[in-house]
Every structure is written in C-alpha cells, then in structure tokens.
C-alpha positions, 0 to 999 in steps of 0.5 A: 499500500502506498500511503497518501503522505505526500499529497502536497506533491502527488494528486490523490487520483492518477490520470487513468483513474475515474472521477470522484463521481459519475453523472448519469442521465443529466438531461433526464425529464423526471422530477426525481433527482437520484443520488447514491452516496456509497456506490462504489468500493473503489480505492485510489491506487495511491492508497492501495487497499487501506490495509484491508483484505479483498473480503473486507473491501467487498463488504458493507463497511466499504460501500452499499452492495446493490445500491448503485444497481438499483439506482441505475436501473431507477434512473433508466425506468424513470428517466431521472438524472443520477449522481453516484460517488466514485470511491469507497466510503472508507476513503471518505464518506460522502454522507458524513459531515466532515467534522463527524469521526466517520468521515474518514473512519479509523475503525468501521463496524469493529474493523481497524482501517490501517490506511486511515490512521494518523492522517495529517491535515494535508492528507485529510484535505486531499481526500476532501478536495478530491472526492467529497466536494466534487461529488457534492458540487455535482449534485449542487450543479444538477439541482441548480440547473433545475431550479425553474422546475420542481424536483424531489431528491431521492437518496439510494442506500442499502442495509445489512440484514443483521446488525450487532447480531439483531435481524432487521425485519424490513425489506425497505426503509423510507427516512425523511428529513424535517418534512415528512410529506414525500416519505408519507406518500411513498410509505403509504404505497409501499406498505400496501404490498403485504409481501414486504415489510416497510420501515418508517424512518427505519433502519436509520433516521436522517440526523444532521450530525450524521448525515450530510447529503439530504440535509445539505441539498434538501435545505439549500434548495427547499425540496422535498427528500427521502432516503431509501434504504433497501436490505442487501439480501433483496438486491444481491443479483442484477435481477433482484435489484432490477425487481426493486427498481421496478417496484420503486418506479411504480410507487414513485409514479403513483405519488409523483403528482401529489408530491409535486402539488405539495412542493 
C-alpha cells in the first residue's frame, strides 16, 4: 500500500483513474433527482487497499452493495438524473459531515482501517478536495440547473440484514429529513404490498450530525427528499435489483403528482 503522505506533491487520483463521481442521464425529464452516496468500493491506487483484505473491501463497511445497481435501473425507468459517488466510503464518506469521526473512519463496524490512521491535515484535505466536494458540487450543479422546475430528491442506500446480532425485519426503509410529506406518500404505497415489510424512518433516521447529503442539498434548495434504504439480501443479484427498481418506479409514479402539488 502506498500511503498518501505526499499529497502535497502527488494527486490522490492518477490520470487513468475514474472521476470522484459519475453523472448519469443529466438531462433526464423526471422530477426525481437520484443520488447514491455509497455506490462504489473503489480505492485510489495510491492508497492501495487501506490495509484491508479483499473480503473486507467487498463488505458493507466499504460501500452499499446493490445500491448503485438499483439507482441505475431506477434512473433508466424514470428517466431521472443520477449522481453516484466514485470511491469507497472508507476513503471518505460522502454522506458524513466533515467533522464527524466517521468521515474518514479509523475503524468501521469494529474493523480497523490502517490506511486511515494518523492522517495529517494535508492528507485529509486531499481526500476532501478530490472526492467529497466534487461529488457534492455535481449534485449542487444538477439541482441549480433545475431550479425553475419542481424536483424531488431521492437518496438510494442499502443496509445489512443483521446488525450487532439483531435481525432487521424490514425489506425497505423510507427515512425523511424535517418534512415527512414525500416519505408518507411513498410509505403508504409501499406498505400496501403485504409481501414486504416497510420501515418508517427505519433502519436509520436522518440526523444532521450523521448525514450530510439530504440535509445539505434539501435545505439549500427547499425541496422534498427521502432516503431509501433497501436490505442487501434483497438486491444481491441483477435481477433482484431490477425488481426493486421496478417496484420503486411504480410507487414513485403513483405519488409523483401528489408530491409535486405539495412542493
């Protein structure tokens, strides 16, 4: 592993590496704006594997498995713009305020992350300026360019079936920030399907000291928003991810008109 100790002289990303974010369908005509904060488990080449093994980097500590596939499929089905983060949440978490200790986590779910220990101010700023701000600037540009038309912000995540030994019963969770109206509409439609269990502000509520994306962009633009969390064992194949995207697209179409009337 090559550390980022020389960030003042070496860029974090090499010229052949992907961007800090991926923008999909920016001209999409849907009122939905999709974001995926934990879309990738990629680590910049200069950071090696952060001291972790392949299995650890494939696990939830590094990204939200399945979330990017659902987001891409949902973008296609709704004709919605989508912004995906390009690098692992372990390099820097794009959904954590920069002052939060999990922004660049030294430990995650009890697993030490050696490549995140004892970082200098320059090292932290390198990750922030190379990965965090470009991702959020892309979301900001997208929202600003649509200021003349109503928009609804949907953040796509996934969660583990078991946490600290406790099974999580929900197949999907809908969480809201400040204003519940969009979440309530989605919850009503999804809960009408008796085959699934739907979490209301579960498994995670949105909190301003833990979450960044929705509080920052929803507040700045005064638009309704929700965080959509899907249990990972329900989106662990391309087919199952497509099925969830289809279910969400159908639900969104049913509530879109009502949601926009209340914007």
